[in-house]
Phi, psi and omega in degrees: 000323181294319180298321181296321181294318180297316181299319179293323180293318179296320180297320178294323180295316179296320179297324179289331179291343181280346183296319181299338181287340184300316179301325180298316179298317180295325179294319178296319180295322182288344179280335184276328185305320181305319180293317178296320181295322177301315181293322179295313179300316180297320179295318179296315179300316179297320179295318178297315179297321179295319179297321178298315180296319179296320180294320178295317179298321181294321181291319185273351182297133180305333181294335182261353177264099189266102170275115185296121181276130181289129178242130181294133174243106187297340180269353182292139180266125185254130176294127181234118180263149175277133176252022183246136174278115184116200185269136177235129183236134175229129176249120182280122183285346179282319186245351186063016179277141180255130177249135182230131174252119185278342181203167179298137177088350179291145184245136170236154178251117179247144178290158181299324179292329175294318180295322177296319179295319178296321180299324183274328187252333180224065185296344181301332179297335178263310185293330178268359178069030180285334178250147172241126180233125185274334185287109183292328177298318178296315180298318179295316181296326179276358184056044182236004183296330182297338179275351185239019179271115182270124176256348180236126182280158180302324183298337180273345182296320181299319179291329178296324183291347179269358181278173178289164181302319180295319180292321179299313181298317182297318181290314183299323181296340180268351182282152173283171183301312183295327179290323177297321178297316179297319179295317179297320179298313182295319180296318179296320178299315182294324178296314181294329179276354181079013182267348175235102182235010178281111180296330178300311180291320182297314181294323179295319178294316180299321180293314184287326183266348181060049180226166172238112183284150175277119185265000000 
């Protein structure tokens, strides 16, 4: 029995002698983390920087900058003003509905399909400048923008009216349809206000514009 106890005691003693070696192992392990940590930090920083770049690219990418593309809606009602002094009447051949503008500047709302039909069947409303439409998308879609491109500003019309009859006719003959309409409108306004009383200029305008002003 005594021998057994000694053997057990020695075994326990040997087992106890292994404990001092543990710190050495721990010391070796503790020397490696700084290098690994450096790599981890560098990797994280690179990842964060990459995410920033990706986010910037995503924000600035044209695919994410959405310019709303205009799409024609044939049922949409478009404001249409009369550019005619007096009564203007339009009968839509699609619906047989009659639209009437009682005076210059009055507005009616026509659907886009009605305007398309008018462009195809009664183009004079566009080519003669009887209608005014502000929506450029609509004008482009109807292929009518060319009739509404102003090359002469309103501010120049007053100076034109001070020119000789020959000069007025020469200038007016070079104007587009929509510009002639604007000029006729401005001249009529000045006549009604009493600011244009030169019969020479009025007759020249009537001849060049093929209109009769209300005196």
